[in-house]
N, C-alpha and C positions, 0 to 999 in steps of 0.2 A: 646637061639643060634642067633646072630646074622646073618642077610641076607648076602649072597655073591654078593659084585659088580660085575655086569658083565662085561669083559673087549674082547673088540673088539681090534683083531689083524688086523687093518688096515693101507696099507702101509702108510706114509707120505714124500710126496716130498720137498724138504728145496727147496726156492726160493729166490736167494740176491733178496733185497729191491731195489738196485741199478739199477738192472734187469726189475722189474716191472715199475719203474720209468720210463724208458726209452722207454718200451711197451706202455706204457699211452700216454706219450707223441707223439710218431710215428705217435699215430692214430688220434691227434688233427690236422685241418686245418695249414698250416703256416699264420703268422702272419705276414702282412703287416704293417710296420710303414711309414709313409708318415711323409711330414715337409712341412706345408703350408707355402707359401709365401704370402706378402696381396701384390698388384700393384694397388695402389689408392683402388678404394672400390671394388675391386675382389680379390677372393681368390684361387691361383692356386696353384696346387700340385705338386713337385720337380716329373723331369722325370728322365730317366736312363743317361741323360746328367749331366751338370753340372750348371743348372739354370730352371727358371721357366717356364714353357710353355707359347710360345708367344698368344698373341690374337689377332684376325683381325683386328685390330685398331692399334696394334704393327707390324703387317704386313706392311699396309698399309702407315705407317708412316714414314717405314724405305727405302720403295720403294720411297717412295716422296722425302726422303731426302739423298738417294744413293749417289747422285756427293757431298755433304758436306761430309757426313761420310767415306765412303771409300777410294777414289782416295788419299785425302790427306795424313791419315793417312798410305797408302802404301806408297808413295812416299817418306814422312818422316823417315820410317821404311830401305828402300832400301839405304839411306843416312847416318842413322845412322851406321847401319849396313856392309856398305861397300858391297851391294851385287849388282848382275847384272840383269838388266831389258832385256828379249830378247821376240823374238815371235811378233805378229801382234801390242800389244799395245808400244813396242820399236820401233817399224818401224816407227809407226805415230808420235811420238816424233823426230825421227831423219831427218823422208821425210817433204818435204813442202807439204800442205794440198792437193793438186790435186792429190799426191798420196796416199793417204790415204786408209785405207777400214775401212769398219765398225768391230769391235772389242767389246767386253764386258769384256774381264778375263786378269787377269796380269799374265804373266807368268815369273818367279824369279828363277834364279842362288844363292846360297846361301850356304855358310861353314858349316850351321846349319841351313837346311829346317825347319826339322821338331818343334824345338823352335818357329823359326821366325814366321813360319802357328801358333802355339797356341796363339803368342802376337796379332796377326789379328783377330783370334777368339774372345779371352777376350774382346780386344777394341770393336768390334761389339757387342756383347752382353751385355755390358756394357754402350753401346749410347743406345741401344733399352731395357733394362730393364729386357732382356727375355733370354730365351736362342734362338739366331737367327741361332747362326753359330755353326758349327762342323768339325772338320778335320777329311778328310777320306785317308787314306794312300794306295796306289797301286804299283803296279809293272807294266810299261807299256812293253809287249815284244817288240824285235825285229824280226821283220816275215820279212826284207827284204832280207835276207842274203848276208848284207852289215856288214864286221864289224865293227863296230864303238861307242864308247862309248854313243856319243849321240844319238843312234837309239832304245835305252832301257834307261829307268830311273826308279827309286824309285822315286814314287809323293808324294807329301803331299796336298791335297785339301783342301781349305778353301771353303764348299759348306755352303751355307743359305737357308732358307723356301721360296727364292723367287722363284727360280728355281733349276733343278736338276744339271745343269749345275756347275762345281767350278768358283768364283770371283776369288780366284788366286792361283794359282799354285807353289810352289818351289820345287823344285828340286837342288842335290847336284852340285856345280862350278864345271866344268869339270877343269881338270889341263892345265895351258897352252891357254887359253881362249883368244883370240883377242879382247880388249874392248876399247872403245873410253868414254870420257864423256863428259856429254852436260848440261849444268845447274845444276851441281851437282850430275846427276845422273851417273850411271854406265852403258853402255850397251856393249853386243856382236857388233863386227865390222860388217859392211855393207856387207863385202867380207864374213866374216864368216856365217852370216843370209844366204847369198844368195847360200854360199855352203850347208848349212845345207838343205837350201828348197830344192835344187835339190837332195840330198838324199832322203827329206819326200816324193820326189813322189815314191819311194817303197815301201810308207806305208800308204797302205787305210784307216786308219783314219787322214792322213795327209794328200793326194794327193790334194781333194781341196784346201787348203787355200796356201800350198806349189806353186802352179801352181797360185794363186795372185800374191804371196810375190815374185816370182821370175820374173816376168811381172812389178812390179813395181819397182823393186830394179833396173834391166835391163835399164828400161826406164829412170830413174833417172843419173843411172852411164852412159850413153851413153847422155845423155844430157850436163852432165860437163865433158865429154869428156876423161872420167874413163875407158870407155871398149873400 
């Protein structure tokens, strides 16, 4: 007689192969893919932005050559796109030197503020050979209680690694803005700048600079007999 084979009735659960693969993959740590970029003898890793990380030497070089790199490019962009310069930098260009005040940034009205800000960012990065600049977009709310389109704005700020303040601010150009042209650059008119500065006294973030601008515009207009 042949011996009987012992059969065990053990329930078997069928598991799809695809599910097992997903189960095993989910337990593995995520793989990070980096793209090294060579800058001279140093290898840098790409950041979350669009270029290699800047070295201290590159940041120092940009600081030393800032006047050669940024201002000429910004002014060429304004002429090219027929944008409008306003704010402290504009007043320094419209008023004689005795009425100037210290200012660092460029305030620009544009029909296409975000793409033009991106152009400036790309130019700075190309000149520096690293991710020196980036664009921050933000909304400045109107807290003055005055109904005025210029009291709030969507701003696209070109910020560099030199400091946290923007070097160039782009905003959409208000309709019907009165402008003047000097040396190929469009500026908002002095009367419009004075009107905006007086409204800015009601804005906590603008009050100090607005007060200075009011004083220097009015002094100049009085001297010229236009007030």
